[in-house]
N, C-alpha and C positions, 0 to 999 in steps of 0.2 A: 577367707581371704584375709592375712594379715594385711594391716593398711601400710603403707610404705610413704613416707615423708622424704619428698626429694631435697637435699640440700645442693645449694647451686654450688658448691666445691667439691661435690662428690666425686671420688676418684674412679677412674675406669681404666683396669688392665686386662688384656685380654691374649692370648696365644692362641691361632688358628691352627688346625689340622685341616686340609683337603681328604674327603673319603671319595675316590674312585666309587662311586655305587650309582646304580642306576635300577630303580625300582619305578615300574610301571609308567615306564618312558619319561621318568620324571628324574633329574639330577638331585644330590643331596649334600648340603655341605653342615660338618658337623663342628661345631664352635665350642667352646669354652672359656669363661670370663671369670672377673672378681667384681663384686659389689662391695665398696668399703664406704663409709660414713665420712664426715667432715674432719674428723678426727683420728681417722687412720684404721679405727675399727671396721670390723667385719659388720654387714646388715644383719639384723636377725635372722636366723632360719626360717623357712616357709617358703609358700608358694608366691611367686610376683607376677604379674603380667608385662610382660616384655615385647616391645614393638621393636622390632627390625628393619633396617633400609638400606638399600645398595646405592650408591652414587657414583658415577664417572670421576668426579672429581674430591679433594680434599675438603673443599670449603663451598657454602651456597650452593646453587643449581637444583636441579629437578630430580627426585629418586627416581630409579627405573624399576624398581621391585620393593614389595612392601608385605610382612608377616607378620602378624600378629600371634603370640603363641601366650595365652591368658592363664595358664598355672605351670610355671617353670619354676622346680623346686631348687633351692638356695642354701645350701649348707655351708656353713662355715663362711658367708662369704661367695663360696664358688658354686657357680652353676653350669650347666650344661645344656645345650640346644642343638637341634637339627633343623636347618634352614631349609626350608621345601618340604617340609613334611606336612604345613597344610595348604599354603601356597606353591604352586608350581615354579621352581625355580628356573625359570624360560628365559636366562639370559647366556650369552656365548661363552662368555669368561677368555675371550679375546685380547683385553686389554687390562689395564689395572683398576680394581674396584676398591672404594671405602666403605666402610659397615659405619652404620649410624643406629646407635640404640637408646631407647628410652623408655624409663619405668612407668607404668601405668601410664597416667595423663600427664604427666611432666614432660619438660620440654628436654631434647635430645641431646646428650651428653656429648659435651667436646672435651679434645678434639676427637674428630672420626678415625677409625682404625683403616690402615691401610690394610689388604688381604695380602698373604705372603702365602708361599707354597712350601711344602714339605721338600725337601730336595730330590727324591724321584721322581717329584712331580713337575719337575723345572721344564720338562719337555712339553707340557701341556702351554706354557706359554714362555717358549724361549724366543731367541734372538729371530730366528727364521721359522722354528718349527711352532705350528699352532694346531691345537686339537680341539676347538671349542665343542660344547654342547651341543650347539646346534650352526649351521651354517657353512663356510667354506673351510676346507682342512688344507693346511699347506704342511709341505713336508721335504728335505732338500733331496732324502732319497729313501726307498721304501723296500726292503727284501722280505718278502712273505715264504714263510714255511709251508704256508697250504697254497690254495689260488685264490685270485681275486676274479668276483662277479661284479661286471657292468648294468646297469639297465640298459635294453633295447631301445632302438629309435635312433632317428636321424638327431643329427645335431642342432639344427635351428641356428637363427641368424645370432652370431656373436656367442655360441653355446648357449643358446636360453633354455634349451630344454634338458640340457643338463643329463645327457645319454652317453653312452659309449668311453671310448677312451680318448679324449682330448689333449691336444697339447698347445700349450700358451706358455709366454714370457719367454725370456733368455733370447735366443736366436732364432728361437722358433715360430708359430703362428701367433700373432696378437691377441686374436678374437676367441681362439677359444672353440671354434669351429672347423678343425682338422684333425684328422684321426681316426681312429678304427671305430666302426659302428657296426651295429647288426640292425636290419630295417626289417626281416622277417625269418622265418622257420628254416634253419641249414642255409641261413645267408650272411654274409661278412660284407662289408663294403670300406674302401679307403675314401674319407670325402677330404676337400681342401676348400676352406671359403664356403662352407655348409654345399659344396656341389659334390655330387657322388661323380668321382673317377674312374673306380674300378670295383665290380664285385666280383666274389666269388659262392655260386650257391649250389646246392646238391650234395647229396654224402656219398659215401662210398669210395668207387675207385674212378666214377665218371663226373667229378664235378662240372660245373658250366664257369667259366671266366669270361665276363663280360667286361670291355675296356669302353665305358661311357661316354669318354670324348677323344679326342686326338692324342696318340701317344705314344713316346720315344722310348726306345729299347737302347740303352747304352751300351750295353756287352752283347749276351746274348739271350735270345730265348728258344727253349727246348719244348717242343710241341710230340707228346708223347702220343695220343690219337690223331685228333682232328682240329684245323684252324678254320672256323666259320665265320664268314663276313656276310652277317644279315643285311644291312645295309651298305649304302656305296662308300666309297674311301674318298674323301673330299681333299687330300692331299697324294703326297707320295707315299710309298712305304720304301724307306731308303735303306740301305744297308752300308755299314760302314766300310772304308777302304780293306782289302784282304780279308773279308767275311763273307760268307756263301751262306745259299739253303741247302740243307742236306735233306734226301729222303731216305730213310732206312738206313742210315748212316753214312750213305754216299752222297758228295759233294755235288751241287748241279753246276751246271756253266755258268761264269758270272762274266760280265761284259766288262772289261778293262780299258779299252781306248776305239775311239770313232775315227773315221775321216770323210767329211760330207764334200771338202772342195769348196766350201763357202767362202770364196774371195782369194782363198789360198791352194797352195800345192800340198799343205801339211806335211811337208818333209820329204815328198817322192821326188825321185829325180830319173834320168833318162842314161842309159849307156849302150854303147854301139853293138855291145852282144853280150848272151847270159855272163860267159867266160872274161869278160874283162870291166873296168871302170871306165873306158874313154866315154867321158862325158855325150850325152847327145840330149837334144832339146825335146821339150813337152810341150804340150798347151793345155789347156783347161777350158772346155766350152759347157754349154747346157745342150743338153740332148732330148730335145721334146719337153712337151709341157708338163708330163707327169714322169719322166725317167730320171731328170734331176742333173746334178752336174758328174763329167766326167774328165780325167785326164788321158792323153795319148801320144804316142810319139809323134813327133812334126813331120820328118822326112822319110822314114824307112818303115816296115813292117818287120824288119829284121832286128830293129832296137826292141833294149827292155825296157820296163817301168821297175822301178826298185824302191824300198825304202828301208831302213834300220827302224829294229823297233827295241827299246830298252823298257822289259817291264820288272825292273829291281827292284820297286816301290811298292808293285802287286799282290805279295806276299809269296807263299811257295804254292806250286801246282807241278803237274807232270804231263798234262797236254795242253798244247794249244789249239784254237780252231780260227781260222779266216772265214769271216764269210765277207760277200761281195756281190756286186754286179759288174757280168762282163757284157760289154758291146758288141752287137756286131754290124759291121758298116757297109755297105755296098754289095758287092757280087760275091758273098761267099759260097762255097759249095763243098762239096763232099772233100776234097783234097785239101780243105785248109781245117787247120787245128790249132785250137787256144790251150794254153799250157798256163800253169801257174805253179808254186811250190816254196821251197823254203830254202835259204844258204846261211852260210855262216859267214861271210864280208861279201862286202862290194865287189867282189873279182868274179862272185859266183863258188866260193870254195864250196865244197860238200853238198853242191845240188842236188836237190831231190826234187822230182816232179811230183805233186801231190793231188794235182786236180788236171784232167785234161775234157775236150770236148771237142766235136766236128760239128756244124751247122751250115746250113744251106740258104740262101735266101729265100723269101718268101714269094716275092713278086720281081720280073724284070722289067714291068708295064709302068711303073711310077707309084705304084702304090703304097702308102704309110711309108714314104720317107722322110726322113728328118733331116740329114745332114749329108755332105759330099754329092755323088752321082746320082742326079734325080730321077734317072731311069730305075733305080733299085729301091727295095723297101729296106728300112733298117729295124734293129729290135736289140733287143738284151735279156738276160738270164741271168736268173739266181745260183752261184756256187758256193760252193765252201770244202774248207779241207783241213785236215788234222793232221797236226803233227807230234808223236811220242816225243818231249823233250820237256827239261827243267831249265834250260838256258833261259838266262834273263836278256841277253842280244843276239838277236838273229835279225837276219834278213829276209824278206817278203819280194818275191818276183812274177811278174806277167811279161806273158808274151805271146806269138802266135807262129805259126807254119804258113807261110805262103809263097805263092808262087809267082805273086804279081806285086806292082807298086799301088803305092798310097792312093792315085787315082783310080784303081780299081775295086780295091778292100782296104777295112783300117781296123783296128780293135781299139777299144778302151776300156779303164774300169773305172767305179765308184761305188760311192756307198759300203766303206770297206770297213769292217767290224771284227775287233779282237776279242778274243774270248779265251778265257783258260779256267780249268778244272783240275 
């Protein structure tokens, strides 16, 4: 090896080119430089020992990487070397680096040279896009010609496991532990804050969908086969207004209104007859321990109970069902008939009786009496009637056919529900 005499005023000029080469899992950086004497002439041709160091600052500091190449050929003062050929170039290249060069045992030449990139390598360390040789890759957006594969497993707290497809930054998750992950064969899960919320497993045409926590379906949920709830439903299964459950494409009944008469008459009123709107007084009473509240006419069994329902806000329907509890008080017999139906206004226009029932008193010896004449038993029964209509406004009425006064027998209604489909 030729002996090199280092001069303090030795000039060093270099042009650097990145080579995007990955050999044996190690990065390579090709460089070319010029060594000159103090008089500006090139150093003698021969092989020189060159030491290369990388720094993160232009002056001072401690080098983060070092490599000594003992036999670098210099011709006409020009040398070519490949950094990383002897010592693994294990730096991420995610910031600006400075290269220091020394010849033999001489001091490092100054100033250090800032590494620059070839034009087509600018995206490696751009303003926001960074593709280091190791560590975190950052990109504004990615478009793949093929597919992307991610490592399976749960995210871990704050994404520590570096698995799956996580979201972080912007207006998304702050910790990188929310996203799409696979924790088993034929299984994929949605995680939020490192907690599994939804899992789809199995293959073919019969996958299993598991909602791991309480879930809210904002719009619609279509079940092609079965919905199986293995555990308890801790809260409610809520349907938004105008939504319904369908079976084989057929909509089920949905409850849209309810009158339980808890302290008020819920819009019900009395009329002197079905065919007029002459006001008649009604009252609300408690009918025993278990039968709940009911309303009834005060002065005559000929009076009717009516209410107008406005269903304009419940969505479309073709059928209306009224479910109710009808109360039989005192001396009902085979000649007495309970009736209920629909009409289009409070005068009973277009009235249709859609439900009727006859009842007889259970006991005339004072058994099971709740209200009224203590000699007779009192009771109630559940009834329902269906109207084929899409009218959004209509009236419902209740009454009875009786040949006796309210001192002998009476009627009332309660627990009224309105269903549509």
